[in-house]
N, C-alpha and C positions, 0 to 999 in steps of 0.2 A: 687603642687610642690609633685612630690611621697614622699611618708615616707618610711625610711626605718624600716623594722619591725625584730626586735630580739626576738627570741624564746627561754624560759627558760624552763628547761626539768622540768615538774611535778609541774609547776606554772604558775598561769594564774592572771591577773589584769584587773581589770575592773575601770576606770576613778581613777587609782592610788590605790584601795581598793581590798585584796586577797578575792576571794571566800570566803576562811576560817575564812577571818574578823582577822586574826592573824597578830601580828606585822611584819614587815618586817625588814630583815637582812640588812647591809650594803651593802651588794654585790646584794638583790634582788633592794634596792632602785637605787641601780648603773644602774642595769639592765632596769629596768623601766624608767630610765630618759632616755636613750640611745633611746630606743625603739620607743619616741614618738618623736624623733628629723629627720627632713628631711635633706638630704644630703647637702642643702645650709648651715644650721645649722651646722651640723658636719663639712663642710668644714670652716666655721669660727672659730669653736674652734679651729683647725690645724691653721690656718692662724694666728689670734691672739697670737699664742705661738710659732710662729717661724718657721711655718713650709709652704709650698706652694704645695696645693693640685694640683695632674697636672692631674687625672683620677680613679672614680669609678669603681670598678668591682666588679658586683652582686657575692654573693657566696664566692666561694674557689677557687683560680687559683690551678688548680690542678696539672701544672706544677711543684711547688715545694712539692709536696709530695712525701713523704720518704727521704727529707731532713733532716740532723741532724746536730745540731750545737755543737760546742765545746768550753768552754770558758777558757781563759787564768784566769782570775779573775772575781770575781764578788760580786758586792759591795751592800748592802743593808743598807739603811742609812749612816752610819760612819763608819762602818764595812766594810772591803775588805777581801775577802780571795784569793789568789794565789793558783794556779793548776799548778804543774810540774810533768806528762805531763799535758797538758789540759784533762778536763773532759766534755763527754757529758752535756749537761745542756736541750737543747730542741730538740724537733723531731717535726715535721708537719707529721701527721699521719690521712689519709681519711679523712680531714676536721678538723682535731682538732690541737690543741697547745697543746703537752704534755710536761708536765714538769720533768724532769728525776732527780730534784735535791728537790723531794718533798718539793716545794713550794705554792702548792695549786694554782698554777697557770692555771692547764690543763683546757682548753674551748673548746667548738666548736667554728667555725669560722664563724660568721655572714655574714662579707662581706671584701672586700680587697680595698685597696686603693693605687695609687702611688704618691709621692710627693718630695720634695726637703726638705732638712735640713737646713735652711740658717743661723743657728748657725755655721756650720763649713764648711764653703764656697761652700754651694748649693751642698751639699752631695745626694746623690739619697737615696730615702725611700722606702720601702716596708711595708706596713701599714696592720695587720690584727685586724679587731675588732669582741672581741670576746662577745657569749652571757652572759659572766657573766661580762661583762660593761666595760670592759679594753681595751685599744689600745695598742698593742704591734709592738714596731717599730723599724725596721730592716734599720741601717743606712749603707749604703753599701760604703766605700772606695776603690779605685783604683779596683775595677772591671774589668778594661779594660785591664790590663797589667799580664802576664803569671807569678806573684807572690802569696804567700800566701795572700787571702782575709781578712780584716780584719772587724769585723764587731760590731758594737754599737747596744744593745738592750734595750731598757727602756719600762716601762709599764705605762701607762697613765689612769686618771679617768676622765671621762665626769661630774661626779659628781661635781657640783658647776661651771662647763664650765673652771674650769683650768687645764692647763697640769701640771700634779702632777709625777716629775720622782721619782717612787717610787723605782724602780729598773735597774740595769744597769749592762750592761755583755760586757766585751774585747772580741770580738769570733775574731777565724780564722776558714779558711776553713779547713774541715776533710779531707784532702788528705791522702790516704791509709788506712782511718780508717773507721771501719766499714762498712757502707750500700754506701758511694758514695765516687766515685776517686776523686773528685775537684767538686766545686761548677759552676756552669754553670749560669752566668747570664746575657746572650745574651737575653734572653726572656727580660730581664727588658726594653730594649729598646725600644719594644713592645709594652711596660705598661702591659705586662704579658697577653697579650690577646692568649695565648696559647692553644693547643687543651686539649679536656679535657681528664681526664685519668680516666680510672676504675680499680679496683682493685679488687672486689667484683660482683659475678655474681650468676645470676637464674640458667645459665648451660652455659657449652660451648664446645669447640672441640680442637681438636689439632692445633698449629702452622702449616702452611704449606706457604713457599714462605713469610716469617715473617710475615704472619698476620694469625689470630685466630678469630672462628666466636664466639661470646660471646652475650647472651641473657640477657635484661634487660627491667622490667617492661612490659613483654610480648613479647617484640622484639628482631630481631637480628640484629646484626651490628659485625664490625670487629676492633680490637685492634692490635696495631704492637707491639714488644717486649719491648718497652717502658712504653706500657698499655696507650699509647695515644689512644684515638676512630680516627680511621681514615675514618672510614663510619658509618654512625649516626646507632642508634640502631632502625629501621625504617621497616624492613623485620619479615614475619610470620614465616620462616626459612631460613635457610642458612648453606650452606657447603663450605670445605676448599677450598681455590684457590690452582687452579692446571695452570700451563703455564699461567699465568696472569690474569685467570679467572677464577670466582666463581659461582655456580649455587645461586639463591637466589629466595625466594619464597613470593607471596603479594598477600592474600587471599586464591585463593585454584590453582591457577597459578605460574609456574617456567620458569625463564626466565637466563641470565647471564649478569654479570655486571663487568667492570673491576676494577684496583685497586681505578681508580678515581671515582667510582659511577655511572659510565657513564652506560648504558645499551646498551649492545651488541646484543641481540637480546630482542625483545618483551615477556613480560612475559605472554607467552599462554599457554604454555607446563603442561600437567599432570604430569610429571614427567623430571627430569632434574638432569643429574651426571655430575661429573666433566670432564675436557678435560681429554684425553690422546691421544700422536702421533699427535696432533695437530686437533682433532675429539673428540665429545661428543655424549653421549647416549640421545635421547630426546623421551618422548611418548605424543602423540596426537590422540583422538579419538582410544584410545586400541592400537595404532601400534605403533612401535619402527622406530626408525631412525636414522641417523647422522647429527650436523649440524659442519659447520666450525666456523673458531676465526672471521671470518666478518657477522654469524648469517646466514649466507646459509643453507639452507638444502640440503648438498649435495648429501645424499643418502638416499631417498625418505623414508620415513615411512609407511613400507610395512610389517614388522617383528611383530612377535607374542611375542618375548621376545630378548634380545641382552645383550653382554657383550662388554666391553670396548676393543680398539685395544690395542694389544702389539705387537712387532716385525713385525708390517705391516700387521696382520690380526684380524678379529673381529668374535667371534662366535656368529650367530646369529640363530632363531629359525623361523622354518616355520611347523605350525600347532604343530604336537608332535616329530618333529624332528632337531636336531641341525646341522649346516654344519659351513663354513669358507667365508668371503668375504674379498677381499683386499680393499683397500682406495678409489677405483671408484664402488665400489658397485658389483663387477664382483664376483660369485661364483669359488670358489677355490678349497674348499673341501667340496663334495658331502652334502647333509642333510640326514645322516643315524644313528645319534647317539643320544641316548637318554638322555645323558648328556654331558656337554663339559664345558671347562675353560678356561684362557687366556694363551695365550702362554708365555713360561720361559724358556729361555736356550736353544731352539731351538726346545721344545718338550711342547707337551699340553695333559692334561689327559682327555679322552674322556670313555663312558660307553656305552654299547650295553647290553639289558637283566641282566642288574644287574652287570655287572663286568667290571671294569675299567682297562686300560691301558694307553698305550702314543703313539702319533702318531707324523710324522714331519711336515713340511709347506708344502708338497705336498699330504698329508695324507697317506704314508708310515707307516704301523704297525711296531714301533721298541720295542716295550716292549707288549707282549700280554696280553688282557683283560682276567686276571686271579684274578683281586684284588677287595676284596668288597669295597673299596674306596682308592683313592688315590689323594694326593695334589700335587700340582706344583713341579717342581725344584727350588731349589734356594741352591745356594753354591755347585752346583753338585750333591745334591742326593733330593730325594722324600721321602716322607712318605708315606708308605702302609700300608692296613689293611689284615692280612691274617690270618684265622682262628679267628676271634675276639681279635688279639692281633696286635698291629703297631710296623714297624720297618722301615728301611731306605733302597732304592735301590741307584746305581747309573744308568747311564744313558744305560750302557749295559744290566741293567735288573738283575745285582748280586745283590743279599742281604748283605748290609754291616753291618747293623747292624739288627741282627735277633731282628725278632717280637717277643716283651714280654711286652711291656706297653700295659697300658689299654686305653691310648689317650695321643696324641704328637700334638707339632706344628712343622712348616718349621724351618730349620735352619735358625739363623739370627746373624750375627757378631760373626759367629763361631761356637756355642751355639744352643742347640733344646730343647725345655721346654718338658718335658714328665713327667707322670704322672702313678702312682701304682695303682693296685686295692687295695681291701679292705680299707685301711686308707685313701685312695682320696687325697694324697698329691704328689705336683710337687716338681720337680727339673730341673737340668740340664746336658745336656751331649754333650760331643764334638763328632767330625766326626768319631772316632775311638768308639763310644760308652761308652765309659768311663763316669762314673758319675763323675762329678766335681765340683757340687753344691748338697747335699743333697735333697733327695726327703723331705723335712719338710714344704712346704708351703701350706696353703689352697687353694691360687689362685696366678697366676701371667701373665706373658705376656714375648713374645722375648724379647730381648735386642735391646734397640735403643739406640745412641749416648753413649754406654759404660754403660747405666742404665737402670732397669727395675723396676718395680714395684711389690712388693710381699704382701699378705695380710696373718694376722698370726689373726685369728678370724675374728674379725669386723674391723679390723683395718689395713691400708693399709703404706707403706713406700717404701723407694726406695734402693737396693741393686747394688753393682759394680758386675765384672764377677769373683771377689774373693770371694765373698757372704758377704762381708762388709756393713753394714748398714750405707749408707751414708745419707739416710734421714729418720728420726725417724719416725715407724708408728704409726702418730698419724691421718691418715686422714681416712675418710670416703669410697671415692674412689679415683681413681688417673687413669691418661693417661700417652700414650709414651710423652718420651721426644721427641722434634722436635725444631729447631732450639734455642736449649739450653733451654727449657722451657716445664713444663709438667703441666697440669691442677690437680687441687686436690679439694676434697670437703669435706668441714667440716660441719657437720648438713645438711643443707637446699644451702648451698652457694659455690660457686664455687670458687678458687683463681689461680693463676697461680705461680709456683716454678721454682727458677733457681736449679743449679745443687749441690747447697750449702745450698738448703732448704729456700732460702729465698723469700719472696712474694714481698719486695720490691726493 
């Protein structure tokens, strides 16, 4: 029978004797005892103590990560404390039981089981076995009704094979409190066979269509906004989902999967980009073309470069010149441009001999090619560089915001990011060119979902459009908010935060 192995940090036992040959503490004796038990022996301990074990779950049931337990009263021995209002007593955080009451019960979770507490009329139980040798039992009452859930929790020791009820707590659900709106124990009916959840990553990209690419142990997969792993971390690289499909890489080749991790195209491409308007750019044997959502190479791979479809057209390159094709692959605008972008608001930025201007969808020159650089139109304005300074023009070519900035970003949600000379600080202007957020930030990004990250020195935080610091600058890197979440970096690890700055 398979043995249950429990790990005690910083301590190793061989045949019950420590390497350092020191006297074991009581807690270490308990841990050593539990470590040597088989699943059957552990089951017998519970069975002989009024519990009927249903199911063993190796490791930690990640679906309970982030749950916070509040106590109405707490009993230690014959002493009982009553709390009004209820107080936070335990939280389950990333594989640990964390005591908020200074009870020194915090421990790593070694494995989990489900059981029935026969003492109270076959109430369902969730039981965590800690690496400190204690079992934490959660008796769940009336969890099937839409009323506050009452939980009893007790800690027992396997040492001497008796269930010793040392701590007991009367719990209720933490509705409208802290992290959880209410408990959902529907997972209990499935014996806690929930989806794996991840909270810390080696790398991560922004959410898109409810999913985010994350990296763990050198491999990429996808999580949803509940941090459930919906596509295992099995790929060597992965991009965001767009139109229901995502580019993924295995070995040196790329292809596309759907949200069920089904391959839509074989992973045979040198490069693959996200879908746009039903088609996606792919590269094979040094040439670019487009595939549809069935994996068919709808536009042959004959081009030297390409840009995604937008407003029905895509920029593609033959030799050293760019032109535009439609979704049948037909040439719509001749190959005569040195640079090209994507269509936005009916116009596209193109360049000839180092000068940028704008054309329409049939190739008519709308704004003369006289700028050193030009970005695409957003919110009716386009950023242009003239005389080594940046300003904004409208679709007639009229200069709306005078060129005076060292650098700018396109407008997003009514504001544009601008940078001055000298101090190299960023701020934000409105459509009239008025500075609405002062140029005080070392780095920033356009607004998304009402917030943007800003950097002070080496630390990143998030502000709203009033300049109020919504999430404190405690991070080493950050990304945009998408689907209500943004990635942040602490040290070498990535996490996702919501708009309140919570990671759980």
